[in-house]
C-alpha positions, 0 to 999 in steps of 0.5 A: 112623244110629240113630233118636231115642228117643221115650219116648211111643211106648215107653210107648204100646207097653208099654200096648198090650202089657199092655192087649190081653191084659187085655181079652181075658181080661176078655171071655168065652171065647165072645166071638168064637164067633159071626159071619161068618168073616173069613178070606179063604180061607173068603170067597173059596174056601169053604175053611178054611186052617190058621189058621181058628179060631185067634182062637176057639181062643186065646180059649178057651185063655186062659180054660183051656177046653182042649177047645174050643181043641182043637176050633177049631184044633189048632195053637193048642198050637204057635202060642200059645206062640210068640206069647206068647214074641214078645209077652213079648220085645217087652214086655221090649225096650221096657222095656229101651229105656226103662231104657237111655234113663233111665240115659243121661239120668241119666249126662249132665250137665245143662249138656251 
């Protein structure tokens, strides 16, 4: 059984997929550098995990501050391309859904 297509949801997803990176680019690279850590392993066990510093590293990487990104988390150079690929794949999947729905509604006669 297929789910019905909801054009509004697809447009909302596409808007989010475009706006989030633009907002992150508009914010300064140091926006997340200060403040309490939000990682549960740091809060509960006082130990850093492999993902600690990933948000800060991402912000510095998208602002082309490669040394700071490396300093915050070295795995950013593995994780960021994967996230960027998955982000783009989701964007193009939603665009494809909208195009397919538009094509299907144009092919259907008005009286049917």
